[in-house]
N, C-alpha and C positions, 0 to 999 in steps of 0.2 A: 165692279163695286165690291163684290163678295171677296175677291182676292185682296183688294186694298184693305178691307176690314181685317182679314186674316193676317196680312202683313203687319198692320198696326198692333194687333193682339200679340203676335210673336215678338215684335220689338218691345212691347210693354213687359212681357214675361222675361225677356232677355235682360232688360235693365233692372228688373226686380229680383233676378236670380240671387240666391243666397250663397252660392259657392261656384267654383270652377266646374265641379262635377255636374251641377245643375245646368250650367251653360252648355256643357258637352251633351247632355241629354236633349236639350232643346235643339241644338245644331244637328244632331244625328237623327232625330225622330220627328220633331214637330214641323220641320220645314217641308216634309213630304207632302203636306196639304197644299203647298204653293207650287212646288217644283218637283217633278218626278226624278228619281234616281234609283240605281240599283243598290248602292251602298255608300255610306258616308263614314269616314274616319276623322274624328276630331282630335287635334293635337295642340299642345301648348309648347311655348319656348320659341327660340329663334329658328330660322330655316336651316342653319347648319347642323343643328342637333335637335330635331323635333322629338317630343315625348308623346307617343300615341296613347290617349287615355280612354276614348269612348268610340264604340262602333255601333252603327245603327242596328235596330232590332234587338238591343240588349245582348248582343253577341260579345264574345271575348276574343282578344287577339293575343297570340303568343309573341311577347316582346322580343324574344330571341329567335323567332322562326324566320323562315325564308321570306314569307310575305311581308312581315313587318320590316325586315331589313331592306327589302326592295323598295317599300314605300318611303322609308327615310332616305335612302340613297337617291331616289327619283326627285323627292322634294328638294334636297340639297342641290342637285344638279340643275334642275330646270327653274329654280327661283333665284338664280344668281343676280338677276336684275331686280333689285329691291324697290325700284321706282314703280314697278307694276304690281298691282294687288291681285289680279286675276290672270291665271295662266291656263289656257285651254290646250290640251294635248290630245292627239289621236295617232292612229297607226301610221299616218302619212308624214307627220311633222316631227316624229321622234327620231332619235339617233338609231342608225342601223344596228348597233350593238345591243340596243334595248328591245328590239322587236321580238326576239325569242322569248323574253320574259313576258311581254304583252300577250303573246300567243299562249304561253303556258297558263297564265291567269285568266285568259278569256276576256280581255279588256277591249272595248271599242273606243270609248271617249273617257278622258279624265280631266276634271277641272280642279285646279289648286287655287284656293282663295286664301290670301294671307290677311290675318287680323293684325293691324299695327296702328300706331299713332306716331305723330311727329316727335313726341318727347321720349316715349319708351322704346320706339322701334317695333320690331316684330314681337308679338305676344303669343301668337298661335295661328291656327288656321284650320281649314277642312280639306280633306281629300275626298272628291266626289267622283264616283264611277257611274256613268250613265250610258244608255244605248245610242241616243241621237244627240247631235250637237245642239247646244242651247240656242234658243232664238234671242233676238235683241231684247225682247221684253223680259225674258227669264234672266238674261245677264244683268238687266237693270235692277231686277229684284235682288239679285245676289249682291250688287253694289250697295244697295240700301242696307241689306243685312250685314254686309262687311263693316260699314261704319258703326252700326249698332253693337255688333259683337266686339269690335275693337274698343269702344268706349266701356262696355261691360267688363271686359278682361282687364283693362287699365284700372277700373274701380276695384275689382277683386284683388289685384296686386297691391293697390294702395291700402286695402284693409288688412291684408295678411303679412305684408312686409314693410311695416312702418319702421324706418331706421331711427337710430339715435338722433340724427340731425332733424328728422321730421318731428320727433317729440320736443326737442329743444326749440324748434321754430314755433311750435304751438304755444309753448310756455312763454316764450319771449315775444310772441306775436310778430315774428319777422319771417321773411322769405328765405327758406333754407338754401335755395340755389344761389342766392347772393352772398350769404354769410358762411356757408358750410366750410369753405377753405380756411376762413379765420377761426372757426370753431375747432377744426381739425388741427390747426397750428397750435391753438391754446392747449388742446388735449395732449399733443405731442410734447409741448413744453412742460406740462405738469408731470408727464411720465418721467422726465429727467430732472425734476425738482429735487434738490438735495435734502435728504432726511436722515435722521439718526436711527439706526436699527434698535429695536427694543423687544423685550420679551416680558411676558407676565407669568408669574408662578405663585403657587400658594406659599404663604409665609406665616410665621407665628412668633410671638414675643416670648423669649425664653431667658433663663439666667445663664450667664457665661460661666459661673462657678457655683453650681447648686450643691447643697449638702444632702447626701443620700441617707435616708433612714431605712436600714435593712437589718434583719435578724442575723445573728452570728451562728445560728443553728436552725435546723428544720423545726418548724413549729406552726401552731395555729394562732391567729390573731384573736385575742380575747376582748379587747376594747380599744377604741380610738378616743383619746382625751381632748382632741381639738377638732374644730370644724374647718372645712376648706377655706383658705384665705385668712385664717387667724394669724395675727402677729405673735411670734414666739421669741423667747430669749434662749441663749445658749444654755444647754443642760436641762431645759424644761422637759418634763416627761410628755411624750407624745403618744406612744403605742405601748399597750400591755399585751405581752404574749401569754398564752395559756401555760401555767407553771405546775400543773398537776404531776406530770411525768418528772419534772425537775425536782419537785419536792420529794417524790418517792425515791428518785435516784440519790438525792442528798441524804435522806434518812437511811437508805441501804448502805451507802459508803460510810456514814457516821457509825452505824452499828458494826460494820466490819472493822472499822478502826478501833472501836471500843473493845471488841472481842480480841483483836490482836494485841492491844495494850495489856489487857487482863492476862493473856497468855504469857506475855513477856514478864509481867510481874511475878507470876507463878514460877516461871523457869528460873528467875533470879534467886528465889528462895531455895529452889531445889538444887541449884548449882553450888550452893554453899556446902551441901552434904554430898553431892555427886558431881565432882569436877568435870566428868566427861560430857555433861550437858551444856558446858560453856560453848561448845561448837554450835549447838542448836540455837543459842542466843543470837548469833550473828545472822542466821537465816530469818529469825523472827523480827529482828531490827530492820532488815531489808524489806520484809513484808509490810512492816508498819510504815516505812518511808513511802512505799508504793500506795498503800491505802490512804496516806495523808495527801498524796498528790491527787488521787481520785476524789477525795473529799473536797479539797480546795477547788478543783475544777468544777465539781457539781455546785459548790457554793457560788463560784464566779458566774456560771451559766444562770443560776437562779437570780443573781443580782442583775444580769443583763436581760432578764425577761421584760424589763421596763426599758423601752428604747427612748433615748433622749435626743433633744435637738443638738445637732453638731455646730450650729452657728445661729446668730441673730437673723431673723428674716420672716418670711411668710410661708405657712404650710401649704404646699401645693399637692393636691391629690383630687381624685374625682368625687368619691362619695364614701362615707364611712360604712354605710350599710352593705355596700358591695364588697368590703374588705373583711369585716368582722366575721369570724367563723371559717375563713378560708385558710387552707394550708399554704404556708409560704416557705419555699426552700431557702437554704442558706444563701445570703448575698442578694436576694431579689429585692428590688426597691419597693417599699410600701408607699412612701411619699418622699417629696423633696422639700427642702427648706431653702428658699431663694431670697436673695436680697434684691430689692428694687433698684439699688444703685448699680447692680451688675446686669441689668436687663439689656438685651440686645435682640436683633432681628435674625431669625433663622429661616432661610429661603431654600426651597427644594425645587431645582430647575430640572425638568425632564430632559433626558438625553436628546430626544428629537428636537427640542426647542433651543438647545444650547447654541450660543454664538460667542464670538470674541468680545469679552466684557471690558468696558473702559472703566478702570478704577477711579478715574478723575471725575466722573460724572456721578452725582448723588443718586442713591436708590430712593424711589418713591414707594411709600407704603400706604395702602388704603385699607383701613380697618373695617371689618364687617359691622361693628357696633357704631361706627361713625363714617358712613360712606362718603360724606361730603368733606371730610377732613383728610389732609394729606400730610404725612410725615416724611421728612427727608433724612437720610442717613448715608454714611460712607461705608464702603466695603472694607471689612477687616480681614477676612480670609476666605479662601475658596478651595473646596476639595479638589485634589489633583485627579482622582478617579471617581467614577460614579459608583454608588452603592445602592443596594436594594432597600426600599422602605418597608414598612410593615405590610403594605398592600402588594408588595412585589414589584412596584414600579422603580426602575433605575433612574436615579436623580443625582445631580451634583449639588452638594451642600455648600451654601454660601452664607456667611455670617456678616452682618452689617450693624453699624452703631445706630443709636437713636439720638434724636436732638437733645442737647444738654438742657437740663431742667425739666424735662418731660417725665411725668410720673405714670408709667404704664401699668397695666395689670398683667402679670405673668399668665400666659395661656391664651391671650387674645389672638385671634386669627384674622387673616385678611389676604389681600393680594398685593404682591410687590412687583414693581416695574423696574427692570434692570436694563440699562442702556449699553449699546455696543458701539461699533464704529460707524462712520458716515457712509451713506450709499445714496442711490437714487430711488425715487418713489416706486417705479415699476418693479425694481428688484425687491423692495420691502414688501410689496403686495404679493409678488409671485414666489417669494422665498419658500414658504411652507408648501404650496403646491408642487414646487420643483423637488423638494425633499421627498414628498410622498410619491411623485412620479419615479424618482430614482429608486426608492425602496421597492416599488412594484416592478419596474422594468429591469433594474440592475444596471442601467446605463451610467 
């Protein structure tokens, strides 16, 4: 009665084990209260390639050692008959070629018990080393434990290796075994479903022909006369450059010109009495011509200290306060004047994402300010070579038209979707990973 209660307790612990390691500990250590043995090795997997996981007494086993290799080799050799769950081996019934190893390891009797089910097949087992052959009662106990451990291992495999078919069967409330081939066929068919390749890239609404407002000389911005987004007319004043140095330069050249003219007037009077001074008159006249040019140039620069709009449109710049007081070199853009009628889409496609673009398919643009709205446009041009952006990223520049009658705002950003050639779904999904793999491996 005591052993029957112990057997029931071990079976209960086995069925409630939380992991395969817990099952191994029970098989290798707790069964000793029912059946005597010298050592137990618990293994998982099929008999052709068993994985030794637990040894009784909390000992460890060298997976590449001679002892572990010999156990695996013996299990594979003497469990060829899968119909039998228990294999009792001793020095008399083993192969003559194996007796030397038995003597080396000091073995008398070995019992191999296979844990298996009709559905999953071999799930694991135990290697038991003992001094005396087991009695019929002890073999009966092992048969009872064999069924319990087989069911527990099958439950653990079900918990840890639920396949896609298992999850689908739970959702659809169907038996996977009956429908898994249909599901597999559907998945394979979807892999080869034709799709059009596409890429997404950052995009911005720009003007195709913007008017650039830039100084013609190095200077400092004194004032901005418009606000961002204001409508302006051609020749409207937009920017005032600091003119202090220009005023000083103009006054200096004006004074030089006045002095040169006064000197010329004096020499003309003296030349009437002294004819030899007529030669110096030519030099003074040349000097006056040079001073006149310098004065005209200083006057012209002073007039250009007020930068005017080159066309009708909208003033496009970030913020006036970020520009006022800043030194601006010659030719650097302070702002742009863009016409809404010239608006187009500017797309930057990274080199890694580039594909063969189909010009016949419209480009879709999703604005950040209106994510639910989709604009369609046609590709106008595409850069032949990639160039670096301000952040250093190499991109191909693509320009696309916007729908007729649409009034966009210059500078609005979003994401553009550009379409390429037709392919299959599995290639569209694996295209980017394949590119990354080739970059890493060089294949």
